[in-house]
Residue frames as a rotation matrix with the C-alpha (Angstrom) as fourth column:
UNK 1
0.462 -0.700 0.544 194.96
-0.885 -0.324 0.335 -35.84
-0.058 -0.636 -0.770 110.56
UNK 2
0.225 -0.478 -0.849 197.71
-0.354 0.771 -0.529 -38.38
0.908 0.420 0.005 110.14
UNK 3
0.821 0.048 -0.569 198.77
0.421 0.624 0.659 -40.82
0.387 -0.780 0.492 112.82
UNK 4
-0.179 -0.978 -0.109 202.20
0.885 -0.111 -0.452 -39.21
0.430 -0.178 0.885 113.03
UNK 5
-0.478 0.060 0.876 200.71
-0.100 -0.995 0.013 -35.79
0.873 -0.081 0.481 113.65
UNK 6
0.638 0.762 0.108 198.37
-0.270 0.091 0.959 -37.17
0.721 -0.641 0.264 116.31
UNK 7
0.574 -0.510 -0.641 201.28
0.770 0.603 0.209 -38.88
0.280 -0.613 0.739 118.07
UNK 8
-0.506 -0.755 0.417 203.24
0.579 -0.656 -0.485 -35.61
0.639 -0.004 0.769 117.90
UNK 9
-0.018 0.607 0.795 200.33
-0.406 -0.731 0.549 -33.76
0.914 -0.313 0.259 119.55
UNK 10
0.878 0.350 -0.327 200.12
0.097 0.538 0.837 -36.38
0.469 -0.767 0.439 122.29
UNK 11
0.130 -0.922 -0.365 203.88
0.927 0.244 -0.286 -36.17
0.352 -0.301 0.886 122.87
UNK 12
-0.564 -0.311 0.765 203.83
0.161 -0.950 -0.268 -32.37
0.810 -0.028 0.586 123.07
UNK 13
0.378 0.787 0.488 200.88
-0.456 -0.300 0.838 -32.46
0.805 -0.540 0.245 125.47
UNK 14
0.787 -0.135 -0.603 202.58
0.497 0.719 0.487 -35.07
0.367 -0.682 0.632 127.63
UNK 15
-0.266 -0.964 -0.024 205.77
0.842 -0.220 -0.493 -33.03
0.469 -0.152 0.870 127.76
UNK 16
-0.458 0.121 0.881 203.96
-0.159 -0.986 0.052 -29.81
0.875 -0.116 0.470 128.58
UNK 17
0.648 0.728 0.225 202.02
-0.393 0.066 0.917 -31.49
0.653 -0.683 0.329 131.36
UNK 18
0.786 -0.352 -0.508 204.92
0.557 0.760 0.335 -33.54
0.268 -0.547 0.793 132.75
UNK 19
-0.108 -0.966 0.236 207.96
0.707 -0.242 -0.665 -31.26
0.699 0.095 0.709 132.51
UNK 20
-0.108 0.041 0.993 206.62
-0.388 -0.922 -0.004 -28.34
0.915 -0.386 0.116 134.58
UNK 21
0.816 0.443 0.370 205.82
-0.511 0.256 0.821 -30.76
0.269 -0.859 0.435 137.38
UNK 22
0.803 -0.549 -0.232 209.01
0.567 0.823 0.018 -32.82
0.181 -0.146 0.973 137.10
UNK 23
0.113 -0.837 0.535 211.60
0.353 -0.469 -0.809 -30.03
0.929 0.280 0.243 136.79
UNK 24
0.293 -0.027 0.956 210.94
-0.729 -0.653 0.205 -28.48
0.619 -0.757 -0.212 140.24
UNK 25
0.970 0.061 0.235 211.34
-0.203 0.731 0.652 -31.92
-0.132 -0.680 0.721 141.81
UNK 26
0.613 -0.782 0.110 214.67
0.750 0.534 -0.390 -32.41
0.247 0.322 0.914 140.09
UNK 27
0.011 -0.633 0.774 216.00
0.291 -0.738 -0.608 -28.86
0.957 0.232 0.176 140.61
UNK 28
0.004 0.072 0.997 214.77
-0.735 -0.676 0.052 -27.79
0.678 -0.734 0.051 144.03
UNK 29
-0.700 -0.333 -0.632 215.64
0.154 0.793 -0.589 -29.73
0.697 -0.510 -0.504 147.17
UNK 30
-0.887 0.394 -0.240 213.25
0.183 -0.177 -0.967 -27.89
-0.423 -0.902 0.085 149.47
UNK 31
-0.027 0.969 0.247 209.53
0.947 0.104 -0.304 -27.24
-0.320 0.225 -0.920 149.18
UNK 32
-0.707 -0.118 0.698 208.64
0.470 -0.815 0.338 -24.23
0.529 0.567 0.632 147.01
UNK 33
-0.339 0.565 -0.752 206.97
0.830 -0.196 -0.522 -21.66
-0.443 -0.801 -0.403 149.24
UNK 34
-0.883 0.011 -0.469 206.63
-0.183 -0.929 0.322 -18.79
-0.432 0.370 0.823 146.76
UNK 35
-0.048 0.973 0.224 202.91
0.139 0.229 -0.964 -18.52
-0.989 -0.016 -0.146 145.92
UNK 36
0.361 0.140 -0.922 203.58
-0.786 -0.486 -0.382 -17.08
-0.502 0.862 -0.065 142.46
UNK 37
-0.597 -0.663 -0.452 205.86
-0.799 0.542 0.260 -19.97
0.072 0.516 -0.853 141.47
UNK 38
-0.776 0.371 0.510 203.43
0.066 0.852 -0.520 -22.50
-0.627 -0.370 -0.685 142.91
UNK 39
0.275 0.950 -0.146 200.48
-0.060 -0.134 -0.989 -21.08
-0.959 0.281 0.020 140.99
UNK 40
0.107 -0.329 -0.938 202.58
-0.959 -0.284 -0.010 -20.74
-0.263 0.901 -0.346 137.82
UNK 41
-0.855 -0.507 -0.108 203.58
-0.518 0.833 0.192 -24.41
-0.007 0.220 -0.975 137.97
UNK 42
-0.545 0.726 0.419 200.02
0.166 0.583 -0.795 -25.46
-0.822 -0.363 -0.439 138.75
UNK 43
0.415 0.866 -0.279 198.26
-0.038 -0.290 -0.956 -23.59
-0.909 0.408 -0.088 135.95
UNK 44
-0.315 -0.618 -0.720 200.83
-0.737 -0.318 0.596 -23.77
-0.598 0.718 -0.355 133.16
UNK 45
-0.914 -0.022 0.405 199.71
0.194 0.853 0.485 -27.19
-0.356 0.522 -0.775 131.78
UNK 46
0.015 0.996 0.091 196.09
0.737 0.051 -0.674 -25.98
-0.675 0.077 -0.734 131.60
UNK 47
0.340 0.041 -0.940 197.09
-0.329 -0.931 -0.159 -22.79
-0.881 0.363 -0.303 129.81
UNK 48
-0.683 -0.649 -0.334 199.12
-0.569 0.187 0.801 -24.72
-0.458 0.737 -0.497 127.26
UNK 49
-0.698 0.510 0.503 196.30
0.577 0.816 -0.028 -27.21
-0.424 0.271 -0.864 126.72
UNK 50
0.342 0.858 -0.383 193.87
0.433 -0.505 -0.746 -24.33
-0.834 0.090 -0.544 126.17
UNK 51
0.044 -0.413 -0.910 196.25
-0.644 -0.708 0.290 -22.70
-0.763 0.574 -0.297 123.69
UNK 52
-0.919 -0.386 0.080 196.47
-0.210 0.651 0.730 -25.96
-0.333 0.654 -0.679 121.76
UNK 53
-0.521 0.784 0.338 192.72
0.734 0.613 -0.291 -26.65
-0.435 0.097 -0.895 121.74
UNK 54
0.018 0.651 -0.758 191.19
0.154 -0.751 -0.642 -23.21
-0.988 -0.105 -0.114 121.12
UNK 55
-0.461 -0.172 -0.871 192.33
-0.729 -0.486 0.482 -22.64
-0.505 0.857 0.099 117.50
UNK 56
-0.981 0.096 -0.169 191.20
-0.024 0.802 0.596 -26.12
0.193 0.589 -0.785 116.41
UNK 57
-0.505 0.846 -0.168 187.90
0.636 0.234 -0.736 -25.72
-0.583 -0.479 -0.656 118.24
UNK 58
-0.175 0.450 -0.876 187.02
-0.273 -0.877 -0.396 -22.58
-0.946 0.170 0.277 116.29
UNK 59
-0.235 0.017 -0.972 187.41
-0.967 -0.110 0.232 -24.27
-0.103 0.994 0.043 112.91
UNK 60
-0.904 -0.140 0.404 186.15
-0.183 0.981 -0.068 -27.75
-0.386 -0.136 -0.912 113.75
UNK 61
-0.068 0.945 0.319 182.61
0.498 0.309 -0.810 -27.20
-0.865 0.104 -0.492 112.45
UNK 62
-0.052 0.130 0.990 181.14
0.993 -0.096 0.065 -25.76
0.104 0.987 -0.124 109.28
UNK 63
0.434 0.258 0.863 180.72
0.233 -0.958 0.170 -22.36
0.870 0.127 -0.476 110.91
UNK 64
-0.702 -0.709 0.061 182.63
0.189 -0.268 -0.945 -20.40
0.686 -0.652 0.322 113.51
UNK 65
-0.251 0.700 0.668 179.28
-0.806 -0.533 0.257 -19.41
0.536 -0.474 0.698 115.05
UNK 66
0.756 0.552 -0.352 178.37
-0.307 0.774 0.554 -23.00
0.578 -0.311 0.754 115.93
UNK 67
0.047 -0.826 -0.562 181.92
0.563 0.487 -0.668 -23.65
0.825 -0.284 0.488 117.19
UNK 68
-0.750 -0.289 0.595 181.77
-0.227 -0.733 -0.642 -20.60
0.622 -0.616 0.484 119.47
UNK 69
0.212 0.904 0.371 178.32
-0.830 -0.035 0.557 -21.67
0.516 -0.426 0.743 120.73
UNK 70
0.721 0.001 -0.693 179.59
0.166 0.971 0.174 -25.17
0.672 -0.241 0.700 121.54
UNK 71
-0.333 -0.931 -0.148 182.73
0.500 -0.041 -0.865 -23.76
0.800 -0.362 0.479 123.13
UNK 72
-0.479 0.228 0.848 180.73
-0.603 -0.787 -0.129 -21.33
0.638 -0.573 0.515 125.23
UNK 73
0.669 0.744 0.004 178.55
-0.558 0.498 0.664 -24.16
0.491 -0.446 0.748 126.54
UNK 74
0.447 -0.583 -0.678 181.66
0.511 0.789 -0.341 -26.24
0.734 -0.195 0.651 127.25
UNK 75
-0.609 -0.718 0.337 183.37
0.165 -0.530 -0.832 -23.41
0.776 -0.451 0.441 129.12
UNK 76
-0.129 0.650 0.749 180.22
-0.809 -0.506 0.300 -22.62
0.574 -0.567 0.591 131.11
UNK 77
0.832 0.471 -0.293 179.65
-0.257 0.795 0.550 -26.24
0.492 -0.382 0.782 132.13
UNK 78
0.117 -0.870 -0.480 183.33
0.616 0.442 -0.651 -26.73
0.779 -0.219 0.588 132.96
UNK 79
-0.600 -0.278 0.750 183.21
-0.280 -0.806 -0.522 -23.58
0.750 -0.523 0.405 135.09
UNK 80
0.272 0.803 0.530 180.23
-0.888 -0.004 0.460 -25.10
0.372 -0.596 0.712 136.90
UNK 81
-0.501 -0.679 0.537 182.48
-0.829 0.554 -0.075 -28.12
-0.247 -0.483 -0.840 137.61
UNK 82
0.715 0.696 0.065 180.57
-0.617 0.672 -0.410 -30.65
-0.329 0.253 0.910 135.52
UNK 83
0.219 -0.630 0.745 182.31
0.083 0.773 0.629 -33.84
-0.972 -0.076 0.221 134.43
UNK 84
-0.694 -0.628 -0.353 184.15
-0.315 -0.175 0.933 -34.36
-0.648 0.758 -0.076 131.16
UNK 85
-0.784 0.407 0.469 181.43
0.609 0.651 0.452 -36.50
-0.121 0.640 -0.758 129.52
UNK 86
0.280 0.938 -0.203 178.51
0.826 -0.344 -0.446 -34.10
-0.489 -0.043 -0.871 130.17
UNK 87
0.120 -0.311 -0.943 180.63
-0.191 -0.939 0.285 -31.14
-0.974 0.146 -0.172 129.02
UNK 88
-0.855 -0.516 -0.047 181.69
-0.166 0.188 0.968 -32.89
-0.491 0.835 -0.247 125.82
UNK 89
-0.539 0.722 0.434 178.19
0.831 0.541 0.130 -34.14
-0.141 0.431 -0.891 125.04
UNK 90
0.398 0.724 -0.563 176.54
0.613 -0.667 -0.425 -30.78
-0.683 -0.176 -0.709 125.69
UNK 91
-0.147 -0.534 -0.833 179.12
-0.345 -0.761 0.549 -28.89
-0.927 0.368 -0.072 123.63
UNK 92
-0.951 -0.193 0.241 178.77
0.120 0.488 0.864 -31.32
-0.285 0.851 -0.441 120.73
UNK 93
-0.205 0.958 0.200 174.98
0.953 0.242 -0.185 -31.21
-0.226 0.152 -0.962 120.88
UNK 94
0.348 0.310 -0.885 175.01
0.251 -0.940 -0.230 -27.41
-0.903 -0.142 -0.405 120.99
UNK 95
-0.559 -0.619 -0.551 177.32
-0.405 -0.375 0.834 -27.13
-0.723 0.690 -0.041 117.99
UNK 96
-0.871 0.277 0.407 175.18
0.477 0.674 0.563 -29.65
-0.118 0.685 -0.719 116.08
UNK 97
0.073 0.987 -0.141 171.90
0.910 -0.124 -0.395 -27.91
-0.408 -0.100 -0.908 116.92
UNK 98
0.167 -0.081 -0.983 173.26
-0.100 -0.993 0.065 -24.48
-0.981 0.088 -0.174 116.00
UNK 99
-0.866 -0.485 -0.119 174.51
-0.197 0.113 0.974 -25.90
-0.459 0.867 -0.193 112.68
UNK 100
-0.592 0.718 0.366 171.06
0.804 0.554 0.214 -27.42
-0.050 0.421 -0.906 111.98
UNK 101
0.295 0.715 -0.634 169.31
0.631 -0.644 -0.432 -24.18
-0.718 -0.273 -0.641 112.97
UNK 102
-0.215 -0.458 -0.863 171.57
-0.349 -0.789 0.506 -22.14
-0.912 0.409 0.010 110.69
UNK 103
-0.978 -0.107 0.178 170.98
0.108 0.470 0.876 -24.58
-0.177 0.876 -0.449 107.81
UNK 104
-0.247 0.965 0.090 167.23
0.943 0.260 -0.207 -24.46
-0.223 0.033 -0.974 108.41
UNK 105
0.328 0.331 -0.885 167.22
0.256 -0.933 -0.254 -20.64
-0.909 -0.143 -0.391 108.45
UNK 106
-0.605 -0.629 -0.488 169.33
-0.339 -0.351 0.873 -20.54
-0.720 0.694 -0.001 105.27
UNK 107
-0.840 0.368 0.399 166.77
0.542 0.607 0.581 -22.70
-0.028 0.704 -0.709 103.45
UNK 108
-0.685 0.615 0.391 164.00
-0.353 -0.749 0.560 -20.34
0.637 0.246 0.730 104.48
UNK 109
-0.591 0.421 -0.688 162.53
0.673 0.728 -0.132 -22.06
0.445 -0.541 -0.714 107.52
UNK 110
-0.328 0.499 -0.802 161.31
0.658 -0.488 -0.573 -18.84
-0.678 -0.716 -0.168 109.15
């Protein structure tokens, strides 16, 4: 990945996280009371971040199986409200261990 592409990703992420929160402040004078609009503005940055991360996550390892295993562990730990560092470490370790297990089974370990 080039530096320019990385900076572009960071810019797009910043815009998608900042604009949905800034536009209502600039457009609306009163507090937004509609629950649908409130929830839409709250969850939109997370949905966009997930849409940007998921495709790269699936093809970040040597096998989609290990990527899905790491992603499943990450989603489960995040759902259980664990911190960013434990989630990232556990997902990375899971993907690594599944890759090693698959390589070991391919060589004829069992």
